[in-house]
Structure formats: structure tokens, C-alpha cells
N, C-alpha and C positions, 0 to 999 in steps of 0.2 A: 346469160352466162354469167355475169357478174354475181347477179344474185346467190346462184347456188354456190360458188367460190366464199363468199360471206359467210352463207347457211354453214357450208361445210367445215367453216376454220370455227365457228360458233360451237359447233356439236363439236369438233376436236378440242376444245379449250373447256367444254361442259363436263367431257369425259375425263379430262386432264386433272379439272378443279374437284371429281367427285373421286377420283383416284387419290389423289395429294387429302382430301379430307377421311377418307377412308382409313390411308395410311396416318392419317393423325391419331384419328381415332381409337385406331388399337395399340398405336406406341401411348396413347394415354390411359389407355385404360377401360375395360368393360362398362357398356351400360346398362345398368340396373334398372331405374325405371321404380325404384320400393318408396314408397310414401312412409313417411311418420307425422304424425302431430308436432309433436316436439323432439329435437334432437339438442342436447347440450354439449357444449366443446369446449373446456376451459372454463367455465361459468358464465359462456354467453347462451341462451338457452333460443333454438330456432325454431318457431310455429310454420306449418303447411309445408312441411321439408319434404322434397323430391331428389332421391338421386340420380345425379345424370349420368355419373363415371365414378367408379373404382376402381383402385389402383392399389399395390399390395401396401403404401403407404401413406396416400391421400385418398381424400373422397370430396367430390365436387355435387355441391346439393342446389338447389334451386329451392328457396322460403320464401316467406311474405313480401319480404325486403327486398329482395333481389336472388343475387349467386353467390357461393362462398366455397373456399376450398380448404378443407378442414384436414389437420393429420389423423390419422386413424385410433392411434395412441393416444389422443386426447378425446375422444368419443365417450360418452356414458357407457355403463356396462351394457344396458339393452341392447345399445345401437349397434355395439361390436359384437355382441354375438348374434345379432340377426343378421349383420350384414359379414358372419364369418369370421372375423378378426378374432375371437374370444372362443375356445371351445369351453366346453362345460367341464373340463377336469381344472380349467384354467381359471376359473370363475370362484372368486375366495365368497365368503358370506359375507353378506350384505351389512350386517352388524356388527364384524370385525374390523379394527383397522389396519391399515397399510403395513403398518410394523410387524402385526401380529401373523399376517397373512404370507409371509416371505417376502426375501429383498426381489425377487424374479416377477413377480405377480403384477408390480406396479411400473407402467412404461416410464413413466415422469421421473422414477430415482434411476434406470436404467441411464435416459439422456443426462440426468444431473452426473453419474460419474463418467459419463462419455465425456462430456464437457471437461471435467476436471480433470481427466486424464490427458487430454488432450489440449488443454492449457499448461501444466506441468510439460508435456512432448515441448509446445510450442517458448517455453521459458528456458528450458534446457539448451534447445537448438541455438537459441538468439543470445544466452548467455556465453561470453567469452572464458575459454580454458584461463587465460589468466585471472579474471575476475571469480571463477569457481575456487581457485588456489588461495586467492587471499580471502575470502569468505572462509575457506578450510582452515586457515590460517590463522585467524583472526577468532574463529570458531576454536580453535586448541588454546591459544593464550586466554582465553576465557574460564576455560575449565581447568588450565593448571592452577590461573589465580584461586579459582571456587576450593580448590584441592589445599591452596596453601592456607586460605583462612580455614579449612576445616582443621588440617594439623594445626595452627595457630589456637585454633580451640580447644583442640586435646589438650595442649601442651600448657594455656594456661588455666586447665582444669587438673592438673599435674596426672593426667593419664597418656599412656605409649599410643603413638599412631600407629606407627609402624607403615608397614606396604599398604596395610587395605587401604587407608584414606587418600591413595592414588588411585584407586580400582574404582570403575562405576559401579554402583548398586551395593557393594560390599563397604563401602564408605560409612554406611550408615553403623554399622559394626560398632567401631571408634566414637562413632558421634553417640550411640546411645553409653556407651562407657561413661564420656566424658558427662552425661548429665545424669551419672549414678541409676542405670537402670540397667536390668540384665540383657546382655547380648543375645540371649535367646530369643527374646522381642522380634530379631530381625525375619524370625519365620512368619511372624503373623502380618507381616507387611504387605504380603503378597494375598491378605483375606481382606474381607469388609470391616475388619478392624484397625486396617492400616490407620484413616485420618484421626478414631482417638488415639493412638500411640502417637502420631503426630501433635496434636493438641498438649497432650500431657509430657512429650520431649520439650515444647515450645516453652512449660512454664519450671520443667526441673532445670532445665539450661540456664533460664535466668536469674531461678534462685541460686545454682551454684554459680553461677557469675558474680552473682550478688548484685544482679541490676534488679529496678520495680517491676513489677508485674505489668506494666503498661509496656515495656520491652516486649514481653511476649505476645501480649495483644496486635500489638505493632507488627510482630514477627507472623502473625497468621494471617493479616490483612494483606490483600495483594496490592501489589505499587510499593507499600512500605515494607513488606515481608526484606526485600534484599537489602535495603540499609540497615535495617534492625539486626541481621545477621553480620554485615560487616562491623556495626557496632559492637556485638558479641564478641567477634575473633579480632576486633583489631584493637579494640578500646583495653585500658588498664583497669586495674584492678581499684573499687571503688575505696578501699579503705586501707589502702597504701599510705605507710604514713614515713616522713624521712626518716633515717638512721637515729636512733638517741644519741643524745651527746654526755651522756652519762660516766663515758671510761675515761674521760680526764679526770673525775671526780675520786673516779676508784681510785685511779691509780694513785693520786695524791693522799687520798686516805691511807692507802696501801705503804705509800713512801714516808707519811707523818710516823706511823706506826711502825713501820722498820727500825726511824731512826729513832724512835724513843727507846724500843727494847734496846738497842746498842748503847744508848748514853745511860 
């Protein structure tokens, strides 16, 4: 009688284990059993691979060195197509780079975009509002100082800055005038010719301010361009001379000639 109780308990436990295993298998994914000679995922190649289970996002395989769980979007194109992750209309030509095949065809690009979006969201959530206000105030002060430097640059080249120098983008119009260039070149700044116009502007503004061509080169180089711009905007004229002291001599000569005429 005791043996029957143990056997019944064992049978009950075995049934529960089978039910639990079946539920876990269904929750994990369907059993596929597809064989691959080679499967590549994230640059790693697995040989003699057999797909054990498959879910909408992951694949579990048994290969020559053991078992591995792989992301479906990291598999090679042939494996994704065979497992049904990649339809025929979504397959890009083999010789076409990812950048030319469209942004939605590369799953790694989607993952990178989602990761960047999540990082930005976490940063904004963790950042205090007071800190955001301080950063905004600092950015406003830096922008106003930059506008002031542009105004000084226009003033020292005998050009009227006006209100445009305080407006974003439109400040390029008085800066072009300060360099002796046509303001209509402002329209070409939104074309591929903008780098050429900027290079010409750097050398023209350095010549108008009577600085050396080395200043224009520093204005083009990253890192030194800020210092070069501040030097052009805030420095004095290189050929400024103190006022001449010939007024007294002229006055004395005039006085002597005036006395001689009356004498």
C-alpha cells in the first residue's frame, strides 16, 4: 500500500513536471529544429547549428561548441530569411551598402536610434529643472557675447551692424558687409558653396582688419577659430598711431607770422 502511494506521487510529480516544461517551452518559443551548416551573428560564426527554439526576438541554437541564444536581428540575411524574420521585399541587395538601402532595413540602426533616444530621455528626467535653467541662461549669455563681438567687428570695419547682428543666421549679412563682400552671398550659404564663401570671408575680414594671413588660417582651424575671432573683434587697429604733435608748431608759426604782419 505504501508502494502504491509513492508511485502515485511520482506519477503526479512527473505530470506536473511535464506540464511545467510544456508551458515553459510554449512561453519561450516554438521548437524549430532547422539545421544550418554555418550561422553568423555579430561577426561570430557558428558551425553545425540546429535551431532549438525561436521567438519573435531571439533564437536558441545548438552548435558544435555548445548552445547559444542569439538576437534575431543580428543574424545574417540568409538565416533571417530562412527563419521567417526577413521577407523578400525587405531584403536589400548584397552589394548595396546599408546607408543606401534605406534607414529601416538595418536593425542595428534602429537599435542605435532607440538607445540614443532612451539616453536622452533618461538625461532629461534625471536633470534638475534648476540645472536646465542655469544651462539655458549660460547659453544665452554666450550667445549675447558672440553677438557683441560681431557688432564690434562691424563697427571696427566702419560698417553699420544694425538689428540683424543680434538675430541668428541673419547676422551673416552684416558680417559679409564687414569683409567687403556682397550681402547677396547670404543666399549661397544654404548651398554646397558655403564652405568656399566662409574661407574667402576669413581672408577678407583679416585683410580689412589689417591682420596677417595667419589670423585667417587660425580662423579656419578648429580650436583656434574662437580665439582668432575674438582677436579680430576686440583687438585694436595695428596701424593706429598716437595723435601728431604738430599743432603747437603750427600755432606758433601762425602767431609769429601774425605778429610780423602787424609789426
